[in-house]
C-alpha positions as CSV (number, residue, x, y, z in Angstrom):
1,M,15.6,-7.7,23.2
2,T,13.9,-4.6,21.9
3,N,14.3,-3.4,18.2
4,K,16.6,-0.7,19.2
5,K,18.9,-3.0,21.1
6,R,18.9,-5.4,17.9
7,I,20.1,-2.6,15.7
8,V,22.6,-1.4,17.9
9,Q,24.1,-4.9,18.1
10,F,24.0,-5.5,14.5
11,V,25.7,-2.6,13.9
12,L,28.7,-3.1,16.6
13,T,29.0,-6.6,15.1
14,A,29.5,-5.7,11.6
15,A,31.9,-2.9,12.9
16,A,33.7,-5.5,14.5
17,F,34.2,-7.9,11.6
18,G,35.0,-5.0,9.1
19,L,31.7,-5.5,7.3
20,P,29.6,-2.3,6.2
21,A,26.6,-1.9,8.3
22,L,24.6,-0.8,5.1
23,A,24.8,-1.8,1.4
24,Q,23.9,-0.8,-1.8
25,A,20.5,-2.3,-2.9
26,P,20.8,-5.4,-5.0
27,G,20.3,-4.6,-8.7
28,A,21.1,-1.0,-8.4
29,T,22.3,0.0,-11.9
30,C,24.5,2.7,-10.8
31,N,27.2,1.3,-8.7
32,K,28.0,3.4,-5.4
33,C,26.9,6.7,-7.5
34,S,26.8,10.0,-5.8
35,A,24.0,12.7,-6.5
36,T,24.9,15.7,-8.2
37,Y,23.9,19.3,-6.9
38,I,23.9,22.3,-9.0
39,P,23.2,25.6,-7.0
40,N,21.0,28.3,-8.7
41,E,23.7,30.7,-8.5
42,E,25.7,28.6,-11.0
43,I,22.7,28.3,-13.3
44,M,22.3,32.0,-13.3
45,Q,25.8,32.5,-14.1
46,Y,25.4,30.6,-17.4
47,L,22.3,32.6,-18.4
48,K,24.0,35.8,-17.4
49,R,27.0,35.1,-19.9
50,A,24.1,34.3,-22.5
51,D,23.0,38.2,-22.6
52,G,23.3,39.3,-25.9
53,A,23.2,35.9,-27.6
54,G,20.6,35.0,-30.2
55,V,20.5,31.4,-29.3
56,A,22.9,30.2,-26.5
57,D,22.9,26.5,-25.3
58,Q,25.3,25.7,-22.8
59,Q,26.0,22.3,-20.8
60,V,26.3,22.9,-17.3
61,R,27.0,19.2,-16.1
62,A,26.8,15.8,-17.7
63,V,27.0,12.7,-15.5
64,D,27.1,9.1,-15.7
65,V,23.9,7.3,-13.8
66,G,24.4,4.0,-14.6
67,K,22.5,3.0,-18.1
68,T,22.4,6.3,-19.4
69,N,24.4,9.6,-18.9
70,V,22.0,12.6,-17.8
71,A,23.1,16.3,-19.0
72,I,21.9,19.6,-17.5
73,G,22.0,22.7,-19.8
74,V,20.7,26.1,-19.8
75,V,19.1,27.9,-23.0
76,Y,18.4,31.3,-23.9
77,R,16.6,32.4,-27.1
78,G,16.0,35.8,-28.2
79,K,12.9,37.3,-30.0
80,L,12.0,35.7,-32.9
81,D,9.2,36.9,-35.6
82,K,9.5,34.0,-37.9
83,P,11.4,30.7,-38.1
84,N,15.2,30.8,-39.4
85,K,15.8,28.9,-42.4
86,Q,16.7,25.3,-41.8
87,S,15.7,25.7,-38.3
88,V,14.0,22.3,-37.1
89,A,16.3,20.4,-34.9
90,E,16.5,16.6,-34.5
91,H,18.8,14.6,-32.2
92,S,18.9,10.9,-33.4
93,H,19.9,9.2,-30.1
94,V,19.4,11.9,-27.1
95,S,16.0,12.6,-25.7
96,E,15.4,16.2,-24.3
97,V,13.1,17.6,-21.5
98,Y,12.5,21.5,-21.0
99,H,11.7,23.2,-18.2
100,V,10.8,27.0,-19.1
101,L,12.0,29.5,-16.5
102,D,10.8,32.7,-18.1
103,G,9.7,34.2,-21.6
104,S,7.5,32.5,-24.0
105,G,7.4,31.0,-27.4
106,T,5.8,28.8,-30.1
107,L,7.3,25.3,-30.4
108,V,6.4,23.0,-33.0
109,T,7.4,19.0,-32.8
110,G,7.1,16.1,-35.0
111,W,9.1,13.3,-36.5
112,D,8.2,14.1,-40.2
113,I,10.9,16.6,-41.2
114,T,11.4,18.2,-44.6
115,D,14.7,18.4,-46.1
116,L,16.5,17.0,-43.2
117,K,20.4,17.6,-43.6
118,L,22.8,15.8,-40.9
119,R,25.1,17.9,-39.3
120,P,28.8,16.8,-39.6
121,A,30.6,14.7,-37.0
122,D,32.8,17.6,-35.9
123,D,30.0,20.0,-35.4
124,R,30.1,21.5,-31.7
125,A,26.2,20.2,-30.9
126,V,27.4,16.7,-32.2
127,V,30.4,16.5,-30.1
128,L,29.6,18.2,-26.9
129,L,25.9,18.4,-26.4
130,N,23.4,16.0,-28.3
131,G,25.0,13.6,-30.4
132,P,24.1,12.9,-34.5
133,G,21.4,14.8,-35.6
134,G,20.3,17.4,-38.2
135,N,18.4,20.1,-39.2
136,G,15.3,20.4,-41.6
137,M,13.1,23.1,-43.2
138,T,9.9,22.4,-41.7
139,I,7.7,19.7,-39.8
140,R,4.8,18.2,-41.7
141,N,1.5,17.7,-39.4
142,G,3.5,18.6,-36.4
143,A,2.0,19.5,-32.9
144,T,2.0,23.1,-31.7
145,Y,2.6,24.2,-28.3
146,Q,2.7,27.8,-26.8
147,L,5.5,27.6,-24.2
148,K,5.4,29.7,-20.9
149,A,7.4,30.2,-17.8
150,G,6.6,27.0,-15.6
151,D,5.6,24.6,-18.6
152,M,7.7,21.3,-19.3
153,I,7.9,19.5,-22.6
154,V,9.6,15.9,-23.4
155,I,11.0,15.5,-26.8
156,P,12.2,11.8,-27.4
157,A,15.1,11.1,-29.7
158,G,14.5,11.4,-33.3
159,V,11.7,14.0,-32.8
160,G,11.9,17.6,-34.5
161,H,11.6,20.7,-32.6
162,W,11.0,24.0,-34.0
163,F,10.7,27.5,-32.6
164,T,8.6,29.3,-34.7
165,K,7.8,32.5,-33.0
166,I,9.8,33.9,-29.6
167,D,7.6,36.8,-28.1
168,D,10.6,38.4,-26.7
169,H,13.0,36.0,-25.2
170,I,12.7,32.3,-23.5
171,R,15.0,30.9,-21.2
172,Y,14.7,27.1,-20.0
173,V,16.7,24.5,-18.3
174,M,17.4,21.5,-20.5
175,V,17.8,17.7,-19.4
176,R,19.3,15.5,-21.8
177,I,19.1,11.8,-21.6
178,D,21.9,10.1,-23.4
179,P,21.5,6.3,-23.1
180,E,24.6,5.6,-25.6
181,K,27.0,8.1,-23.7
182,L,27.7,10.0,-26.6
183,A,28.5,13.5,-25.2
184,P,31.5,14.0,-22.8
185,L,30.9,14.1,-19.2
186,K,31.4,17.3,-17.6
187,T,32.1,17.8,-13.8
188,E,31.5,20.7,-11.3
189,A,35.3,21.4,-11.6
190,A,34.9,21.5,-15.2
191,S,31.8,23.9,-15.1
192,K,33.8,26.2,-12.9
193,A,36.7,26.3,-15.3
194,D,34.2,26.9,-18.0
195,L,32.8,29.8,-16.2
196,A,35.9,31.3,-15.4
197,S,37.4,31.2,-18.9
198,G,35.6,33.9,-20.2
199,E,34.7,32.2,-23.4
200,K,31.3,32.3,-25.0
201,G,31.1,29.3,-27.3
202,Y,27.7,28.8,-28.3
203,R,25.6,26.5,-30.7
204,D,22.9,28.1,-32.5
205,S,21.1,24.9,-32.8
206,A,17.7,26.9,-33.9
207,A,19.7,28.0,-37.1
208,G,21.8,25.2,-37.6
209,S,25.1,27.4,-37.5
210,A,27.6,27.8,-34.9
211,S,28.6,31.2,-33.4
212,K,31.2,32.5,-31.0
213,K,30.3,35.7,-29.0
């Protein structure tokens, strides 16, 4: 019997006994999960909504992938000549990955943060975006990066990150890794409802203050 005939026979036998022809690989950490697709048009809608905002950090999706949640956000930051006061951001449990779409800016990272003050538990960023964290004044002995279109950077949980200069603007896609599943999930339907609402609720994580535009 040829291999092709054996495969056909196996499929027919499995169907006859009501068994699945294919099963999930043993040990898969996400049980029968589905992939999540986000079209470019949706990303652009969020970025367009950020026009005129000093800092706009918007969650597009947040999905359960088994041992962790993964969120996709988009961030817009306008021109910055010097850093705002208390503008170092730190997220204690959530790691972040940036992929710069366009624009450029200077980012400083490091764990030694001066005058770190925790955000209140009801802070919008804590509740909806990246869990407990705080804002500080400066970073001692930090690493400095000149971010530009196409660049990526990985910021582990607990590492401070601080834009000290933005040439005109910078826009980037944000991937948040949330192993403790602190932020709420956000489905495609919830994203569509968010965009249709007309509301523009943003968290100014760079300045440590909330604004609504």
